[in-house]
C-alpha positions as CSV (number, residue, x, y, z in Angstrom):
1,M,28.8,4.6,9.7
2,F,30.3,3.4,13.1
3,K,31.3,6.9,14.0
4,K,27.8,8.3,13.2
5,I,26.2,5.6,15.3
6,F,28.7,6.2,18.1
7,N,28.0,10.0,18.1
8,Y,24.3,9.3,18.1
9,Y,24.4,7.3,21.3
10,L,27.0,9.6,22.8
11,L,24.7,12.6,22.5
12,D,21.9,10.6,24.0
13,F,24.2,9.6,26.9
14,Q,25.1,13.2,27.4
15,A,21.4,14.2,27.4
16,W,20.9,11.6,30.2
17,Q,23.7,13.2,32.2
18,R,22.1,16.6,31.7
19,L,18.7,15.2,32.8
20,N,20.1,13.9,36.0
21,I,21.9,17.2,36.7
22,A,18.6,19.0,36.0
23,I,16.7,16.9,38.5
24,A,19.4,17.3,41.2
25,K,19.9,21.0,40.6
26,G,16.2,21.8,40.5
27,G,15.6,19.9,43.8
28,A,18.4,21.7,45.5
29,M,17.4,25.2,44.3
30,M,13.7,24.5,45.1
31,A,14.6,23.5,48.7
32,A,16.9,26.5,49.2
33,R,14.3,29.1,48.2
34,K,12.6,31.3,50.8
35,V,9.3,32.0,49.0
36,D,7.5,35.2,49.6
37,V,4.2,34.7,47.7
38,T,4.1,38.5,46.9
39,Q,7.6,38.6,45.4
40,P,8.0,36.5,42.2
41,S,11.8,37.0,42.3
42,T,11.8,34.6,45.3
43,W,9.8,32.0,43.4
44,E,12.4,31.2,40.7
45,F,14.3,28.0,40.5
46,S,15.6,26.1,37.5
47,G,15.8,22.4,37.0
48,F,14.9,21.9,33.4
49,S,14.1,25.6,32.7
50,Q,16.8,28.2,31.8
51,N,15.7,31.2,33.8
52,G,13.8,30.3,36.9
53,E,10.6,29.4,35.1
54,D,10.2,26.1,36.9
55,G,9.9,28.0,40.2
56,V,7.5,30.6,38.9
57,L,5.2,28.0,37.4
58,E,5.3,25.9,40.6
59,V,4.1,28.8,42.7
60,L,1.4,29.8,40.2
61,R,0.2,26.2,40.0
62,S,-0.1,26.1,43.8
63,Q,-2.6,28.9,43.6
64,L,-5.0,27.2,41.1
65,G,-8.4,26.3,42.6
66,T,-8.8,23.4,40.2
67,S,-6.1,21.5,38.2
68,N,-6.2,18.9,35.4
69,H,-2.4,18.3,35.6
70,S,-1.9,18.9,32.0
71,F,0.4,21.1,29.8
72,V,1.3,22.0,26.3
73,E,4.7,23.4,25.2
74,I,5.5,24.7,21.7
75,G,9.2,24.9,21.2
76,A,10.3,22.1,23.6
77,G,13.8,21.4,22.4
78,D,15.2,18.1,23.4
79,G,13.2,18.0,26.6
80,V,16.2,18.5,28.9
81,E,15.9,22.3,28.8
82,N,12.4,23.7,28.6
83,N,9.5,24.9,30.7
84,T,7.4,21.8,31.1
85,S,9.8,18.8,31.7
86,W,9.7,19.5,35.4
87,L,5.9,19.1,35.3
88,A,6.2,15.9,33.3
89,V,9.1,14.2,35.1
90,M,8.8,15.4,38.7
91,D,5.0,16.2,39.1
92,K,3.8,13.5,36.6
93,Y,1.7,15.9,34.5
94,N,0.1,14.7,31.3
95,G,0.9,16.8,28.2
96,I,2.2,17.5,24.8
97,M,5.6,18.9,23.9
98,V,6.0,20.2,20.3
99,E,9.3,20.6,18.6
100,G,9.9,21.5,15.0
101,N,13.4,19.9,14.9
102,G,12.9,16.2,14.3
103,W,16.3,15.3,15.8
104,L,15.6,17.2,19.1
105,A,12.0,15.8,19.3
106,G,13.3,12.3,18.9
107,R,15.8,12.8,21.7
108,A,13.1,14.1,24.0
109,N,11.0,11.0,23.3
110,R,14.0,8.7,23.9
111,V,15.6,10.3,26.9
112,V,13.1,12.4,28.9
113,L,9.6,11.2,28.2
114,P,10.2,7.5,29.1
115,L,10.3,8.8,32.7
116,C,6.8,10.3,32.3
117,I,3.4,8.6,32.4
118,G,1.3,10.6,29.9
119,A,3.5,12.9,28.0
120,E,4.7,12.9,24.4
121,C,6.8,15.1,22.1
122,L,5.4,15.8,18.6
123,N,7.7,16.7,15.8
124,M,5.8,19.5,14.2
125,F,6.7,23.0,12.9
126,V,3.8,25.1,14.2
127,E,2.1,27.5,11.9
128,T,-1.3,29.2,12.4
129,D,-3.0,26.4,10.6
130,S,-1.3,23.8,12.8
131,I,-3.4,24.5,15.9
132,S,-6.4,22.5,14.8
133,P,-4.5,19.2,14.6
134,L,-2.7,20.0,17.8
135,K,-6.0,20.7,19.5
136,K,-7.2,17.2,18.5
137,R,-4.3,15.6,20.4
138,M,-4.9,17.6,23.6
139,L,-6.7,15.8,26.5
140,H,-7.8,19.2,28.0
141,L,-8.5,22.4,26.2
142,D,-7.8,24.3,29.4
143,P,-4.3,22.9,30.4
144,D,-2.8,24.2,33.6
145,V,0.2,25.5,31.7
146,F,0.9,26.5,28.1
147,S,4.4,27.5,27.2
148,L,5.1,29.2,23.8
149,D,8.7,29.9,22.7
150,I,9.4,29.7,19.0
151,D,11.4,32.9,18.6
152,G,9.3,34.1,15.7
153,N,5.6,34.1,15.0
154,D,4.7,33.7,18.6
155,Y,2.0,36.4,18.7
156,H,0.2,35.0,15.6
157,I,0.3,31.5,17.0
158,A,-1.0,32.6,20.4
159,K,-3.9,34.4,18.7
160,A,-4.7,31.2,16.8
161,I,-4.6,29.2,20.0
162,L,-7.2,31.3,21.7
163,E,-9.3,31.5,18.6
164,Q,-9.4,27.7,18.4
165,G,-11.1,27.7,21.9
166,I,-8.0,26.6,23.8
167,R,-7.8,28.5,27.0
168,P,-4.8,27.7,29.3
169,K,-4.9,28.6,32.9
170,I,-1.3,29.8,32.9
171,F,0.3,31.1,29.8
172,V,4.1,31.6,29.7
173,V,5.5,33.3,26.6
174,E,8.9,34.6,25.5
175,Y,9.1,38.4,24.8
176,N,11.8,40.3,22.9
177,S,13.2,43.0,25.2
178,V,14.9,44.7,22.3
179,F,11.6,46.3,21.5
180,G,11.7,48.0,24.9
181,P,9.0,48.3,27.6
182,E,6.7,50.7,25.7
183,R,6.4,49.6,22.1
184,S,3.4,47.4,21.4
185,V,4.7,45.5,18.4
186,T,5.4,42.1,16.8
187,I,6.9,40.8,13.6
188,R,4.7,40.4,10.5
189,Y,3.5,36.8,10.1
190,R,5.8,34.8,7.8
191,P,5.3,31.0,7.3
192,G,8.4,29.1,8.1
193,F,10.0,32.1,9.9
194,A,13.3,31.3,11.7
195,Y,15.1,34.2,13.3
196,T,18.5,32.6,12.6
197,R,17.8,32.8,8.9
198,N,15.4,35.8,8.5
199,D,17.5,38.6,10.0
200,P,21.3,38.9,10.1
201,T,21.2,40.5,13.6
202,R,19.0,37.7,15.0
203,L,17.3,40.5,17.0
204,C,14.1,40.9,15.0
205,Y,11.7,38.2,16.2
206,G,8.8,37.6,18.4
207,V,6.7,40.1,20.4
208,S,7.4,43.1,22.7
209,L,6.3,42.8,26.3
210,A,3.8,45.7,25.9
211,G,2.3,43.8,22.9
212,W,1.8,40.7,25.0
213,K,0.3,42.7,27.8
214,K,-2.3,44.2,25.5
215,F,-3.0,41.0,23.8
216,F,-3.6,39.0,27.0
217,Q,-5.5,41.8,28.7
218,D,-7.9,41.9,25.7
219,N,-8.5,38.2,26.2
220,G,-9.2,38.2,29.9
221,Y,-5.7,37.3,31.2
222,E,-3.7,39.2,33.8
223,F,0.0,39.9,33.8
224,V,1.9,38.5,36.8
225,T,5.6,39.0,36.2
226,V,8.7,38.5,34.0
227,E,11.6,36.5,35.3
228,R,14.8,38.3,36.1
229,A,16.8,37.1,33.0
230,G,14.4,39.1,30.8
231,V,13.2,36.3,28.6
232,N,9.7,35.0,29.7
233,A,6.5,36.7,30.8
234,F,3.7,35.0,32.8
235,F,0.0,35.6,32.4
236,V,-3.0,33.9,34.1
237,D,-6.7,33.6,33.5
238,K,-7.8,36.1,36.1
239,D,-11.0,34.2,36.8
240,L,-9.2,31.1,38.0
241,F,-6.9,32.6,40.6
242,P,-7.7,34.1,44.1
243,R,-8.2,37.9,43.7
244,E,-6.3,38.5,46.9
245,F,-3.3,36.6,45.5
246,L,-3.2,38.5,42.2
247,D,-3.6,41.8,44.0
248,S,-0.8,41.0,46.4
249,V,1.8,40.1,43.8
250,K,4.5,42.7,43.2
251,G,5.8,41.4,39.9
252,L,8.7,42.6,37.8
253,D,7.2,44.8,35.1
254,F,10.1,44.5,32.6
255,A,13.6,43.1,32.4
256,S,16.2,43.3,29.7
257,N,17.4,40.1,28.1
258,R,20.7,39.4,29.8
259,F,22.0,37.1,27.0
260,Q,21.4,39.7,24.3
261,Q,23.0,42.4,26.3
262,K,26.0,40.3,26.9
263,K,26.3,39.4,23.2
264,F,25.9,43.0,21.9
265,Q,27.4,44.9,24.9
266,C,24.7,47.6,24.6
267,T,21.3,48.6,25.9
268,D,18.0,47.4,24.4
269,E,17.5,50.8,22.8
270,E,20.9,50.7,21.1
271,Q,20.1,47.1,19.9
272,F,16.8,48.3,18.6
273,K,18.5,50.8,16.3
274,L,20.0,47.8,14.4
275,I,16.4,46.7,13.4
276,S,14.5,50.0,13.5
277,D,13.9,49.8,9.8
278,R,12.3,46.4,9.9
279,D,8.6,45.7,9.0
280,L,6.9,45.6,12.4
281,V,3.2,45.3,13.2
282,D,1.5,47.4,15.9
283,I,-0.6,45.5,18.4
């Protein structure tokens, strides 16, 4: 029992250390940038985010005409590594983080969110029928930022979000580069999907970038860029951003996931051959 309690507090202490490193690292990277508002690659910096998302979101937020300083993130982890902790901790945004793993959600509430004024982390495994109760907890149905990263039913969850009348100003989503830049596909909806259990390759999950582009275009959003690590794509409500800004941005249209390429030591197309017989849905 003593060892279990010791490990519990040790992991929290290590999370506190990571939090302090994230704040220091993010501040240094943010200050070192030379931002060209037309080149999203210059926007990137990472404090709490993995791949420069903190910086991309910071520049996009600066272009908003009106702001309610709120966010929602589904797939928030322990709060030390995600896309919205920078907003909550450093910019004092209100918002909701959602994490299906109760242990990680608890750590986020113990370690990160005490530094925040109006943020909380809900322990909830999000399905398409979970959006209604989540909606009731939101202060604003048009949060400045909505981040979705659950490595699975992301397309179906995003569709349910918009159908529920939730309309984020900025939507950041994870895409699966293994599907390539041209295929407009997603996985078939499966309740309880977890890519670590449902496919031995761990490559068959989520949505292609082309699929996201079609989905968001059909719903009045405009594609801005992906980040250089090839994990996240950024879309904005085109009616809420200056037209001259959107027209001037020269975003990155596609990038391969560096982590998957390092793991498999082959191209996206070669990785796709490993899952080419899977049941995919056209978008």
